N, C-alpha and C positions, 0 to 999 in steps of 0.2 A: 504493500500500500504506500502511495506517495504521501508521507505524513506531514511534510513541511514545505513551505514555500517562503524563501527569504524575502523581506521587503525592507530595504535599507534606507529608503528616502525619508527625510524628516517630514513631519506633518506641517502643512501650510496653514493651520488654524491661526487666526489673528489674535485670539484672546490669550492671555497668559495662562499657564497651567493652573488648574484648580485641583484641590484634593478630591478624591472620590466622594468623601462625605459632603463637601460643599456642593459638588455637582449634583449629587442625589437630592440634597436639600433644595437646590434651585429648581430641579425638575418637579418636586412635589408642589411647588408654587405655580406651576405652569398649567395651561389648559388641558394638557394630556392627562392630568390627574383629576380633572373635574368631572362631575356627573355620577349617577348611580352605577355601580359596578361591583362585582364580587371582590372579596379581599384578595384572592389570587391574582385577578386581573390588575388590581391596583398595585400590588407589589411588583408585578411585571412592568407596569407603565412607569414606575418611578425607579426602575433599575437602569442605570446609565450604561453599564458595561455588558449588558445582554440584550440582544434583539432576537425575537422568536416569532414565528408565524403561528404558533399554537395560541388559540384565542385566550385560554386561561391556563397557563402553565402551572404544574405543581410547584410549590415552593421547594427550594433546595433544603436538605439533601434529597436526592432521588436515586432510584436504582436504574442503572444503565446496563443493558445487555447488548454486546456486539452483534451486528447483523451482517454476516459475510454475504448473504444473498443480495442485500441492498447495495453493498459496496460493489459487487460485481456489475450491477446495473449502472451505477453512477460513475465508476472509474473512467470510462471513455470521456466523460464530461469534465474531468478534473482540470485539464488544461484551460478550458473556458472559465471555470471557476477561478483559477489562479489569475487569469487575465483581468477578471472583474475586481478581484481583491487588490491587485497591483495598481489599478487605475485610481484607487482611493487612498493610496499612500499610507496604508496601515503599517505601523512600525513593528519590528521584531519578527519572530517566527510564527508560523501557523501550522496547525495540524488538522487533518480531515478525519472525521469519525462517523460511522453509520451505526446508529443505536436504536434500541427499543426502550422507551422510558416508561417506568411505572413508579408508584410510591406505595409500597405495601403498608397496610394499616391506616392509610389516609382515606377519608371518604372519596369515592370514585377513583382512588389510586390504583385499583386493579384493572382499569381500562388502559390497555397499552397504546402508546403513541410512538410511531416510527419517525425518526428525525435524522437529517444530515446535519452534523455539527462542524462548525469551524472554531477551533480553539486558538485564541490569541495568547501568545506568550510574551508579554511585555509589561514593564512596570511604569510605562509612560501614561499618565492619566489623561493627557490632552490628546484624544484621538478623534478621527472623523466620526460623525454620527453613523451608527451601525444600521439603522432601519433601512435607508436607501440601498445599502449593500446587500442586506438580506433579501430585499424585494427583487433586486436584479437576479440573484441566484435562484430565487423561487420562480421567477419568470423563465429563466433558462430551463429549469427542470420541466416546467409545464409545457414549454414549446416542444420538448422531447417526450411528452406524454408520461412523465414520471410524477406520480402523486406521492409526495413526501413533504413533511414539514422541514423548515430550515431554521437553524439557530446559530447565531454568532455570539461568542462570549469570551470574556477574559476573566477566568476564575480567580486570578490573583486580585483583581480589583472589584469583582462583584460583591455586592453587599452581603456579608455573612455575619449576621448579628450574633455575638457571643456576650453572655452576661458576666459581669463582675460586680462585686458588692459595692455599695455606696454607703458612706458614713451617715450616721443619724443627724449630724450637725452640718451637713452639706447645705448650701443655700437653696438648691433645688428641693431638697427634702423639707426644709423649713417652709418654702413657698407652697409645696404640695400639701403639707399638713393644714395650712390655712384654708385651702380651697378644695380639699379632697371631696367633701360632701357635695359641693357644686358639680365637680367633675363626674362623680358617680351618678348624680341626677341626670346629667346630659347623656351619659352612656346608656343608662337604663331607658331613657326616653327614646333614644335613637336606635339602640341595638336590641332592646328588650331582653329576652332570655338568651340571646346569643353572646352576651357579654359575660366573660368568665373570671377574669382576674385583672387587677390594677396594682402596679407597684413601680416605684422608681428604682433604677439600677444604673450602673455604668455599662454602656453598650458600645461595642466596636469590634473590629477584627482582632485586636489584641488589647491587653490592659493598658499599654502605653498610648494607644490611639483611641481608647474608649472615651465616650462623651456621656455626661449625665443625661438620662433619658427617662421619660415617663412611658412605661410599657403597658399596653392594653392587649390582653389575650382575648380572642373571640373565637367562635365556632368557625370551622372552615366553610367556605362558600357563602359566608354572610354577605348580603348585598346592601350597600348604602352609599351615600356620597362621602367618601373618606376625606376628600379635600375639604369639604365644609366642616366635617366633624373635627378634623385636626385644627382648623381655625377656631372653632368653638372652645376646644380644650385649651389652646394657646391663649385665648383671650382671658380666660380665668386666671392664668398664671402670670401674665405679663405685668400686672400692677406690682408684682412682688419680686420679679427677677428679669434680667435682660434677655431679650429674645434670642440672641446669638450664643447664649451660654448653655443651652439645653436643647433637647429634641423630643419628639413624640413618635413612638413606633406602634403600629397595629400589626399583630402577629397571630397566626393560628395556634391555638393551644388551650388546654383546660387542666385544672388540678384533678387528679384521679387517684383512685385506690385500687386499680386493677391488679389482678394476681398473675396473669400470664399463663403460658403453657408449661409443659414439662421440660426440664433442663438436665441433660446427662452429666454425671460427675465421674465419668470413667477414669479421668486422669488424677483424681484426688479422692479415690474411694476410702483410703485410710482415714481421711479427715471426717468422713461420715460414719465411721464405725462407733464413735461416741458422740451423741448429740451434745452441742455446746452453744455458747453465745454465737449467733449468726448462722446457725444450722437451718436447713430446710425442714419445714413442718407442714402438716396437712391434717385434715379431718379424716379419721378412720372411716373407710367406706364411701368417701366423697372424692371429688375431683377438683381439688384446689391446692394452692401452695402459698406459703408465706415464710416469714423469718422468725425464729426463736430469738426474742430480744435479748434476754439474759435471765439467769436464775436469781430468784429473790425469796426472802422469807417474809411472809405476811402474818403478823400477829394481831389477832382481834380479841381483845379481852384476855382471857386465859388460853385461847386456842391458837396454836402455832401451826401454820401451814407452809410447806415448802413446795415451790413450783417455779414458774417462769411467767414473764410478761410478754405480751405481743399485742397485736391490734384486734379489736372486736371483729372487724370485717374478715380477718384471717380465720377466726373460729366460728363464724356464722355459717351454718349449713346452707348448701345450695337448695333452693326450693325443688328443683328437678330431682334431687336425690332423696327426697322425703315423701312420705304418703301425703295425699291431699289434705288429710285432717291435721297436718302439722302446720298449715298456714296460720292457724290461730297461735301456735307456739312461737313462730317467727315474729308475728306481729307483736305479741306480748314481749318477746325478747328485745325487739327493736325499741319499743316504747319504754319499758320499765328496766331493761337490763336484768341483772340478777344479783342477789345479795343474800346474806344469811336469813333474812326474813322473807325473801322472795326467791327461793332456789329454783334452778332450772327444772322445768317439767319433763324434759327429755334429756337423756344422757348424750354428751358430745365428747368423744374420746379423741385425743390428738396423738399423732405418731410422727416419727422422724426416721428417714426423710419422708417427704410427701410421696404418696403412691404415684403421682405424676412424674416426679423426678426418678423414683426407683424404676418405674417402667421404662422411662426414656433411657436410663443407664443400661438396663438389661437388654433393651433392643439394640443399643449401640454396641455392646459387647458381642451380641449374637452376630451382628453385621461384620464386625472385625474378625470374629472366628471363622465365619463363612469365607471371607476373603483370604484369610491366612491358610485355611485348609485347601482352597483352590490353588493357592501358590505352592503349597507343600506337594500337592498332586503333580503339578507341572514340573517341579524340581525333581521329584522321584522318577518321573518319566524320562527326564534327561539323564539321570544317573543310570537307569536301566538300559537306556539306549547305548550309552558308552560301554556298559558291561557286556551287552550282547555283541558288540563289535570287538570285544577283547581288549578294550582300552581302559586305562585307569580314569575314573571320573575326575573331572576338573576340580581342583582344590577350592576354587571360588564357589562352585556350585555346591560342594559339600558343606562349606562354611555357611552359605546362605540357607541350606536345608537345616543345618543344626540350629541356626538363629531362629528360623521360622518355627521349628518344633518347640524351642524354648519360649517363644512369644505365645504360642498356642497354650502351653502349660500355664504361663502367667495369666492369660485371659481366662482360662478355666478356673484358676484360683480366685481371680477377681469375681467371676460369676458366682462362685460358691459363697463369697462374702456378701454379694448383693442379694443372693437368694434368701439370706437370713434376715434381710431387711423387709419392711420397716420395723422400727422398735416402738412399741406402745409406751407412751410417756405418762398419760394420766388424763383426768377429766377436767373439762372447763368448769370452774366454780363461780367466778364473778366476772361480769362484763359491764361495760358502760352502756351498751345499747347504742342507738343513734342519738347521742346526747349532744347538746350544745350548751355551753356553760361559760358565762362571763365573756361572751363574744368570741369564744373559741370552740371549734369542733373537738369533742372528746371521742377517742377511739382506742380503748384499751381492753385487755382481757387478762385475767389471771387463771392459769392452768395449774391445778394441784397435781404433783407427782403421785403416781400410784405407789402402793407398798412395795411392789416388785421393782419399779423404775427408780425410786428415790435412792436406794443404796448404790445402784449401778451408775446413775447419770448425774444426780444432783451434786454440784461442785461449785467452787468459786469461779468467777468470771475474770479472765486475764486479758489485759490490753494486748491486742495483736502488735507485733513488732511494726513500727512505723517506718516504711521505706524512706530513704532520704528525699525522694522526689515529692513526698507528701509533707515534708517538714517545713514549718513557716520560714526558717532562715533561707530557704531556697528562693523565696520571693523578696524578702526584706531582711537584709543583714542586721537591721536594728531589732528584729524580733529575737529576744533572748528566751527562746522557748525551753521549757523544762519538760521535754517529752517523757511521758511515762514509759518506762522500758519494758513493761510486761513481766517483770520479775516477781511482783507482788500482786495479790488479787485486787480487783477494783473494790473499794470499800466505802466510797462516799457518793452521795447524790449532789448534783449541782443544779444550775439553771441556765437556760439559754440567754445570752446577752449579745447585743449587736456588736459585730466585729470579732466575735469569738472564733478561733480555729476549732474545728471539730472533726470527728471521724466516725465512721460506722463500718460494721462488717455485716453484709447482707447475703441472703441466700443466692441472689442472682449475680450481682456485680462484685461481690466480695468486699475487699477493703477499699474505701475511698475517703477522700478528705474534702473539706469545704470551709466556707466562711459564712457566718450568720449575717445576713443582710441587715443594714441599719434599720430602715423602715419595715414594718410588717406588710404583708400583702393583703389587699382587700380581695376576698375570694367568694366566688359563687361555684358551688360544687356540682359535678355531674351525677353525684350519687343519689341517695334517696331524696325525694321531693319534700319529705317531711322529716324533721328531727324533733327532739323533745327536750324540754328544759328539765332541770333537776326536780321540779315540782310536777313533772310528767304532763305538761301542757304541750299541745301541738304547736309547732312553729313551721310555717311555710318557708322553705329555704330561699325562695325568690324574694321574699320580703325581709330577709335577715342579712345583716351585715356581720361577717366574721373576718377578723384580722388575724393572720397566722404568721408564725416564724418561717422565713424562707432561708434555706441554706444553698449557697451557690458553690457548685463543685469546682475544685481547683487542684492543679498538679503542675509541678515545675516542668518547663520546657514544652508545655502544651497549652494552646490558647483556650481550649474547651475541654472540660472533664465532667462527665455526668456524675452527680452525687448519688443517684439511685435510679433504679429502673423497676419494671414490673416484678413483683415477687420479693422485693427487698423490704416491704413494709412490715412493721413490727420490730425493726432493728432498734437497738439502743443507739443513741447519739452520744458520743463520748467526747469529753474535753481533752485538751492536750496534756493535762496533768493527771488524767485518769478518773475524772468524775463522770458519772452517768448523768448527762445534762438533759436528755430528752428522749422522746419516743417518736421514731419516724412513722408518719401516717399517710403520706401521699407524695405524688410526683407529677410530672407532666406527661400528657398524652398528645396525640395528633403528630406533633413534632417533638423529638426527644431533647428538649431544652435541658441545660445543665442545672436544674433546680430541684430541690427536695423540700418537703413541707414537714414540720415537726411540732410536737407539743412539748412545752417545757415541763420538766419533771415536777416542779411544785404544783403546776396545774393538774397534772395527772394524779398526783398524790392527794390533792384536795378533792378531786372527783371521786377517788376511791374511798376516802374518808366519809364524804357525804353519802355515797351510795350504801356503805356498810353500816354507818352509824356507830356510836360508842367509841371506845378507845382502839385506834388502829395505828399500827407501826409497820412501815415497809423498810426492810434492810437488805443488804447484800451479804451473801455468805462469804466468810473469810477462812 
């Protein structure tokens, strides 16, 4: 494939070079961004460094599959494409690609779109407008009866929003706090139920280039006049802050507590032989998965219970897995939760790992065994062929055969270990239900270890070793972090505070790090439409304002790092000095933004105290 065509002539554009951010900001003020349109089309219209014939392109990142058949059709036209590109004095190198684009998990994202892509490789921001070039290439293909979309992009300069934490005392945050309710009213009036989250962050391609930004997350394919909505939000902030010192972003996304599908743990089976903080858990006989937050001792009066904390939605049975008469049970559990005076009507037993993960692992091992046995058969055939000819088998073949047999034995041993899983842990005792308390969503559950499981598995929680790439000093030399080395058990509870470094170990993404954002996020959840106050009163979520702690994922040497993903929920959020500061309860869906949502431990403990009544103490085993 002719991947590149050099273009060495400088651009003749008369204007001085502008940064990509300033160019994009200017475009959002132009007529191209005016009028009612989908969010996806708006994001496309305000992108300076990508021109596409797709009416409403999926937002990046997308899945791209190479299409050799399309390349074969278009290759004879490449010289004419190169001629068009050279006429427009585009700088740098260019590559041609034929792709099929999808966006799995995104609404309408499973509908494939075939495209011919021209990838620009230049750091020069001041380039010719791309739309006329794209149109010429599209006309060329149409003249030759080829129906395919055309896209020209410079991925180096395309807007790729990444979130970084912003301080609570930042001027934008102070201005936002003064007018937040006015902004919320505008968003509700304009977007209705399609408005999901509002929060200030620093946003940009890297932390050094990030700009203070008000971010509004909305449902994909929402249609409105984004140009006008942006002006309305800006107008509320401008009396309190200069216009050129901040920005506003509308992006697809929503806070979610989804659990996800099965994840094989073939390459770390040993870690799953003993359930521990961060392990996979699920409901016995159900098809769900979440994270074992950590082991705790719950003392209620004179009664001492040993078990672990996780999220309520992790231990809530799936309606499809229960008889129809259990609907009343789930409705009661959602509304009232469970406590010593209102115990669970039905038994819910938790196991580790979840059956989803155990089954995925067993299937993965079986596939590996099948492939290795086929390879063993092929190698044996080669050895026999040499022996029939009276020749000595090749030493390399014999070594490969020996290694394959050893790998088969290792896989069989792994399968025997996995076959003994999952391990029954105990029964759910106390849960928050779908509670909202003090303007925060509560999502906790206490699982009491069974008599059999307690002596086997109940143990102190140890801080995982913190890799250097996750240590605060890697971003800021002034951070004199006292990283907990994991030599002693976690013994203290703390609370989430803005600017805190924190860590978690989850079932899906393992060990990750992040920073607590300064301002909390105004959230509208995709979960239950109704939640309940501690006094058991119905609250319509669309009429409720909840503000939650947001943790922004971070790792040295990487601009974007996810703090959590589906299945991590229920994890303990740990401070850099070893305190258990929070309980992870949500993350982002639609697009996997690097954000997590957590409840501070004092709020969780207050909810437990109120739910149970009397004298309640929560402690960590040592």
